[in-house]
N, C-alpha and C positions, 0 to 999 in steps of 0.2 A: 107518409110513414114516419115512425119516431126514430128511424135510424138504428132501432135494436132489434137483433134477431130473437127468435121465440126462446132459445136457451138462456140468453142474457136476462130476459124478462122473468123466466122461471126461477132463476137463481136469485134475482133480487127480490122476488117474492118469497122465496124460501128464506133468504136472510132477513127480511123484515119479519116473517113470522117468528124465526128463532128469537129475534130480539124482543118481538112483543111476549112471547111466552117466558122468557126469562125474567122479565119483571114481575110476571104473576107469582103469587105465593103458592109454595108447594108445602102444605102442612099434612104431616102424618102422625103426629103423636100430640097428645094434650099439651105437653109442656112447651111444644113449638108454638101452639096458639096462644098460650098464657104470655109467652116471650114477646110475642108480636103484639099482643094487648098491652103489655107494659110499656113498649116503645111508642104505641099510639097514645096511651094515657098520658105520658111524660113528654110528648112530642120530641122524641129522640130516635128517629128512625136510622140515624147513623150507627147506632149501637144495638142493632136487632139481635146479633148473635150473641152479644153479652147477656141481654135479658133472657134469651133463650136457654142459655147455660145456667144462669141464676135459677130459672124455672124448673129446669132439671134436677139440680141439685138441692134445692130448698123448697119449703112449704109454699104453694102456689098461692093459697088463699092469704097468707101473711104478705106475701109480696105484692098481690093485688091490692089488699087494704092499704098497706104503706102507700103506694103509688097513687091510689085515689085521694088520700089524705093530702099528699104533697101537690097533687093536681090543683086542689082547690085553693091553695095558697096563693094569693095574688102578689105577694112581694118577693117571690122566688123566681129569680131569671132564668138559671139553669136548673130546671127541675130534675133532669137525669143525673146531673152531678150531685145535687143536693140528695136525691134517692139513694145513691151509691153510699154517701157520707153517712146517712142516718142507718142504712141497712148494716153496713158493716162495723159502724159504732155499737149498734144493738148486738150483733153477733159476737163482737169482742167482749161485751159486758156479759153476755149469757154464757160464753166460754168459761169466763173467771168464776162464775157462780155454780158451776158443776163440779 
């Protein structure tokens, strides 16, 4: 015997199941998927929530187009930071022209 009773074995399985499910993505809205796509394109999974918020508040097509352009640049080390800089510089400039 392994020294564990069935209750402990069940609780360990349940905890493992919860941990596994917590790592799975739960996407309910289009902007959530767009945000996750942005984080993948830019290799910046640490900031998924930020990209989801951007996708919710801004034009998804423009965000994706910019992310893809930046992802193709070989000389950019931190694509996520560069993306944010370019995006908000563009937003600032477009606000001045209105």
